[in-house]
C-alpha positions in Angstrom: -37.0 18.0 -13.6 -35.1 14.8 -13.5 -31.3 14.9 -13.6 -30.1 12.9 -16.7 -26.8 11.1 -16.7 -25.2 10.1 -19.9 -23.4 6.8 -19.6 -21.1 5.4 -22.3 -21.4 1.6 -22.4 -18.5 -0.5 -23.8 -19.7 -4.0 -23.2 -16.5 -5.4 -24.7 -15.7 -9.1 -25.2 -16.7 -12.5 -24.0 -19.1 -12.3 -21.1 -18.9 -8.5 -21.0 -22.2 -7.9 -22.7 -24.0 -10.4 -20.6 -22.9 -9.1 -17.2 -23.1 -5.4 -18.2 -26.7 -5.9 -19.3 -27.6 -6.9 -15.7 -25.8 -3.9 -14.3 -27.7 -1.6 -16.6 -31.0 -3.1 -15.4 -30.0 -2.4 -11.8 -29.1 1.2 -12.7 -32.4 1.7 -14.5 -34.3 0.3 -11.5 -32.6 2.7 -9.1 -33.6 5.6 -11.3 -37.2 4.3 -11.5 -37.4 3.9 -7.7 -35.9 7.3 -7.0 -37.6 9.4 -9.6 -35.2 12.3 -9.4 -32.7 11.1 -12.0 -32.5 8.9 -15.1 -29.9 7.3 -17.3 -29.3 7.6 -21.0 -27.0 4.9 -22.3 -25.0 5.0 -25.5 -23.4 1.8 -26.7 -19.9 1.5 -28.4 -18.9 -1.7 -30.2 -15.3 -1.5 -29.3 -13.2 -4.5 -28.2 -11.4 -7.5 -29.7 -14.1 -8.3 -32.3 -13.8 -4.7 -33.4 -10.1 -5.1 -33.6 -10.3 -8.2 -35.8 -12.5 -6.2 -38.3 -10.8 -2.8 -38.1 -7.2 -3.4 -36.8 -7.8 -1.2 -33.8 -9.6 -1.6 -30.4 -11.5 1.6 -30.7 -12.2 4.5 -33.1 -9.3 6.9 -33.7 -11.4 9.6 -32.1 -12.8 7.4 -29.4 -11.7 9.6 -26.6 -13.3 12.6 -28.2 -16.5 10.6 -28.5 -16.4 9.6 -24.8 -15.6 13.0 -23.5 -19.2 14.2 -23.5 -20.4 11.4 -21.1 -20.8 11.5 -17.3 -19.3 8.1 -16.9 -18.1 5.0 -18.8 -19.4 1.5 -18.0 -17.0 -1.2 -19.2 -17.6 -4.9 -19.5 -14.5 -6.9 -20.3 -11.6 -6.7 -22.7 -9.7 -9.7 -24.2 -10.4 -12.6 -26.5 -8.3 -15.5 -28.0 -6.5 -14.4 -31.1 -5.9 -10.9 -30.0 -2.7 -10.6 -27.9 -3.4 -9.3 -24.4 -1.0 -6.4 -24.6 -2.8 -5.1 -27.8 -6.2 -5.4 -26.2 -5.1 -3.8 -23.0 -3.1 -0.9 -24.4 -5.5 -0.3 -27.3 -8.6 0.3 -25.1 -8.5 0.1 -21.3 -5.2 1.8 -20.7 -5.8 4.2 -23.5 -8.9 5.4 -21.7 -7.3 5.4 -18.3 -4.4 7.4 -19.4 -6.2 9.7 -21.9 -8.8 10.6 -19.3 -6.3 10.9 -16.4 -8.1 8.3 -14.4 -5.3 8.2 -11.9 -7.2 6.7 -9.0 -8.2 3.0 -9.1 -10.6 2.1 -6.3 -10.9 -1.6 -5.5 -13.2 -2.5 -2.5 -12.0 -5.7 -0.8 -15.1 -6.4 1.4 -16.4 -9.8 2.5 -20.1 -9.6 2.0 -22.4 -11.7 4.2 -23.0 -14.9 2.4 -19.9 -14.7 0.2 -17.5 -17.6 0.3 -14.1 -17.0 2.0 -11.2 -19.5 1.6 -9.6 -18.3 4.8 -10.2 -20.4 8.0 -12.0 -18.8 10.9 -12.1 -15.3 9.4 -15.2 -13.2 10.1 -16.9 -10.7 7.8 -15.6 -7.8 9.8 -12.0 -8.8 9.3 -12.1 -8.4 5.5 -13.2 -4.8 4.8 -10.6 -2.7 3.1 -10.4 -0.2 0.2 -7.3 -0.4 -2.0 -6.4 2.8 -3.7 -4.1 2.0 -6.6 -2.1 4.5 -8.6 -3.5 4.1 -12.1 -1.6 6.3 -14.5 2.1 5.7 -14.3 4.5 3.5 -12.3 5.3 0.2 -14.0 2.5 0.6 -16.5 3.8 3.9 -17.9 4.8 2.2 -21.1 8.3 3.5 -20.9 11.2 1.2 -22.1 12.9 -0.3 -25.1 13.7 -3.6 -26.8 17.2 -3.6 -28.1 19.1 -6.0 -30.4 16.0 -8.1 -31.0 16.8 -11.7 -31.8 20.5 -11.3 -31.2 22.6 -12.9 -28.4 23.0 -9.4 -26.8 19.2 -8.8 -26.8 18.2 -6.5 -23.9 14.7 -5.5 -22.7 14.1 -2.4 -20.6 10.8 -1.8 -18.8 11.0 1.5 -16.9 8.8 2.3 -13.9 7.9 6.0 -13.9 7.2 7.7 -10.6 6.7 11.5 -10.9 6.4 13.7 -7.9 3.0 14.9 -9.2 1.7 11.4 -9.8 2.9 10.0 -6.6 1.9 12.9 -4.4 -1.7 13.1 -5.8 -2.5 9.4 -5.2 -1.0 9.4 -1.7 -2.8 12.6 -0.9 -6.1 11.2 -2.2 -5.6 8.2 0.1 -4.9 10.4 3.1 -8.1 12.3 2.4 -10.2 9.1 2.2 -8.7 7.8 5.5 -9.4 11.1 7.2 -13.0 11.4 5.9 -13.7 7.8 6.9 -11.8 7.8 10.2 -9.8 4.7 9.1 -6.2 3.7 9.2 -4.0 4.2 6.1 -1.4 1.6 5.0 1.2 2.2 2.3 2.6 -0.8 0.5 5.9 -0.5 -1.4 9.2 -2.3 -1.8 11.8 0.3 -0.7 14.4 -2.2 0.4 15.0 -3.6 -3.1 13.7 -0.8 -5.4 16.1 1.8 -4.2 14.8 4.7 -6.4 11.1 4.4 -7.1 10.0 2.9 -3.8 12.3 4.9 -1.6 10.8 7.9 -3.3 7.3 6.6 -2.7 8.1 6.0 1.0 9.6 9.4 1.3 6.5 11.1 -0.1 4.2 9.0 2.0 6.0 10.3 5.1 6.1 13.9 3.8 2.4 14.1 3.1 1.6 12.3 6.3 3.0 15.3 8.3 -0.1 17.2 7.0 -2.4 14.5 8.4 -1.4 13.9 12.0 -4.9 12.6 12.8 -4.5 9.7 10.4 -2.9 6.5 11.8 -0.5 5.0 9.3 1.4 1.9 8.6 3.9 0.9 5.9 4.6 -2.6 4.7 6.9 -4.2 2.1 4.7 -5.8 -0.6 5.9 -9.4 0.2 5.0 -9.0 3.9 1.7 -7.3 3.0 0.8 -10.2 0.8 1.3 -12.5 3.8 -0.8 -10.3 6.0 -3.6 -10.1 3.4 -4.0 -13.8 4.0 -3.0 -14.2 7.7 -4.4 -11.0 9.2 -6.6 -9.1 6.7 -8.0 -7.0 9.5 -4.7 -5.0 9.5 -5.9 -3.2 6.4 -8.6 -0.5 6.1 -7.5 2.0 3.5 -4.5 0.9 1.4 -2.5 3.0 -1.1 0.0 1.4 -3.4 1.6 1.5 -6.8 0.1 0.5 -10.2 1.8 -3.0 -10.4 1.5 -3.9 -6.7 -2.1 -2.7 -6.6 -2.9 -4.8 -9.6 -1.6 -8.0 -8.0 -2.7 -7.4 -4.4 -6.3 -6.6 -5.4 -6.7 -9.9 -7.2 -5.4 -11.6 -4.0 -7.9 -9.5 -2.1 -10.7 -10.6 -4.5 -9.9 -14.3 -3.8 -10.2 -13.6 -0.1 -13.5 -11.8 -0.5 -15.4 -14.3 -2.5 -13.6 -14.6 -5.9 -13.4 -12.6 -9.1 -17.1 -12.9 -9.6 -17.5 -10.3 -6.8 -14.6 -8.0 -7.8 -15.4 -4.5 -9.0 -13.2 -1.6 -9.8 -13.5 2.2 -10.5 -11.1 4.3 -12.5 -11.5 7.8 -11.2 -10.6 11.2 -12.4 -11.2 13.1 -9.2 -11.2 16.5 -10.7 -14.0 15.4 -13.1 -12.3 17.0 -16.0 -12.9 13.8 -17.8 -15.4 10.9 -17.4 -14.5 8.1 -14.9 -14.9 4.5 -15.8 -16.4 1.6 -13.9 -15.9 -2.1 -14.5 -16.0 -5.7 -13.2 -12.4 -6.9 -13.2 -12.9 -10.6 -13.8 -12.0 -10.6 -17.5 -13.9 -11.8 -20.5 -14.0 -15.5 -19.7 -14.4 -16.6 -23.3 -14.9 -20.3 -22.3 -18.3 -19.5 -20.9 -19.3 -16.6 -23.1 -22.8 -17.0 -24.6 -23.9 -19.7 -22.1 -25.8 -17.4 -19.8 -24.0 -18.6 -16.7 -21.6 -15.7 -16.1 -21.7 -14.1 -12.6 -23.1 -10.5 -12.9 -22.5 -9.5 -9.3 -19.2 -7.8 -9.9 -20.7 -5.8 -12.7 -23.6 -4.9 -10.4 -21.1 -3.9 -7.7 -19.3 -1.7 -10.2 -22.7 -0.1 -11.0 -23.0 0.6 -7.2 -19.6 2.4 -7.4 -21.0 4.4 -10.4 -23.9 5.5 -8.3 -21.6 6.5 -5.5 -19.5 8.6 -7.9 -22.6 10.4 -9.2 -23.6 11.4 -5.7 -26.2 8.8 -5.0 -24.3 7.0 -2.2 -27.5 5.7 -0.6 -28.5 3.9 -3.8 -25.0 2.6 -4.0 -25.4 1.1 -0.5 -28.8 -0.3 -1.3 -27.5 -2.0 -4.4 -24.7 -3.6 -2.4 -27.2 -4.7 0.3 -29.3 -6.3 -2.4 -26.3 -8.2 -3.6 -25.6 -9.3 -0.1 -29.2 -10.5 0.4 -29.0 -12.6 -2.8 -25.8 -14.2 -1.5 -27.3 -14.9 1.9 -30.4 -16.4 0.3 -28.3 -18.6 -1.9 -31.1 -19.6 -4.3 -30.0 -17.4 -7.2 -26.3 -18.0 -7.7 -24.4 -18.8 -10.8 -22.3 -22.1 -11.1 -19.1 -20.4 -10.1 -20.6 -19.8 -6.7 -22.1 -23.3 -6.4 -25.6 -22.4 -7.8 -27.6 -23.2 -10.9 -29.0 -19.8 -11.8 -28.5 -18.0 -15.1 -26.9 -14.6 -15.4 -30.3 -13.0 -15.9 -31.9 -14.8 -13.0 -29.2 -13.5 -10.7 -29.8 -10.0 -12.0 -33.5 -10.4 -11.5 -33.0 -11.6 -7.9 -31.0 -8.4 -7.2 -33.8 -6.3 -8.7 -36.4 -8.0 -6.6 -34.6 -7.1 -3.4 -33.6 -3.6 -4.5 -36.9 -2.0 -3.8 -37.7 -4.1 -0.7 -37.9 -2.8 2.8 -34.8 -4.8 3.8 -32.7 -3.2 1.0 -34.0 0.3 1.8 -33.2 -0.2 5.5 
């Protein structure tokens, strides 16, 4: 009997529905080729258009509706007319926090054929996994806005670093580094943030005592940003806070071919709740509906979803197929210098997915 996976699809705004459709085609193709599993997709109309009609980004019982699914596949959130903080906190962060998706996985890997703006950098030099704390830190939502509109107006944005939250993300990173035999780098700012980041550094060292086999490094975030550009080969597995991870992974995406190749996974490791997979390029409303959006990031996030479900070989095959499309260069969207449509790029990946090269 085939294993059936229930996937909640929130295609979202702008180009979200266009790119997610191609990722779904890829997932369906892997199930067809494998024969041992299948996907059942349920679609939810949540996002900014939903907000304009209903005054909220998702149903009041949205989390209860999503609880029954094995995973969530998200397109993009954001559209002109709806303030970004409303769209972000009303959907994406609501799901991340409500489902305790405290691990954000962002692969920064230069695929063969992908453009790299760095001079004389080889494919092997850009291959890192950034593990970002995803539940608290600077995005905890703690703070206040006092004396609004008055000369003494004061705004407080509080970063929250609990021992539980900090320990579990650092320990997760150590486990990944141990399992993969790679180095682990912590990125913080302990010289200036004398409470939160000193605490982070302390716990990184404490937990590290349990992993003497893992080679570690620690960098201040400003120095790390420089090394991302000058010497990306320094980094293999990286662990960092919510805000620093958000910024550094976009820098990493630029190094590894641009946001059109940037995928992300929001993981609840205990699997008490569903995890969520998404391209992180945003909704790009200026090109929505034109059929020219790059679906490769959405397809890469589908590869991460396959990994999460235990089908790592299919995840690798999907990524190899993407790489073959990049190397071939005939089916690329305008952002990558090509003339293909979103659907044509998706079809090119599908054609290679079942080939001998992809299966190798």
